[in-house]
C-alpha positions, 0 to 999 in steps of 0.5 A: 906340941902336936901328937902324931896321929891322935884319937878324937872321940869327941865330935862335931855336935857332941855334949861336952863338960870343960873338966879343968880351968876357970870355965870349969863344970860348964857344959856346951855343943862340940861346934868345931873340933880342929885336929890340927891344933888338938882343940875343940870349939864349945858352944858358950865356953871359953868367950872372949871379946874381939875388937873389929874394925867396920867394913862393908861387910859389918859394922865393926865393934865388940864381938862376943865369941867362943875361943878353943879350948884343948881337947884334953880339958873336955870330956864327953857327956854321959847320954844317961846319967849326965856325969863325965865319961871316957868313951870306947868303941864296940861294934853292934850285931849288924856290924856297925862301929859306934861309940858308947859311955864306959861310965853306963855302957850307953850307946853314943852314935845310932 
């Protein structure tokens, strides 16, 4: 089920940790956020094997690549403590809106 107007607090390039499933505890960098399906692609997590036929561009064979995870299964890693944390928003003195880790209060976006 796709939500109407989800707020994605995780962005491309963030370091996340997997909270549940067979990949629980693994960490990786977010490669892509698929907003339409509420999913994220995390580097080195949820690897699948893809059997491809040879073509003019590629030789074919068995390729290993990442499959998307649901966004609810991942949490942002706190930059200060290295633990999973929730994300909040606040405004700095210069008026910029930034994300911060609720666990330690550390600002994520600079």
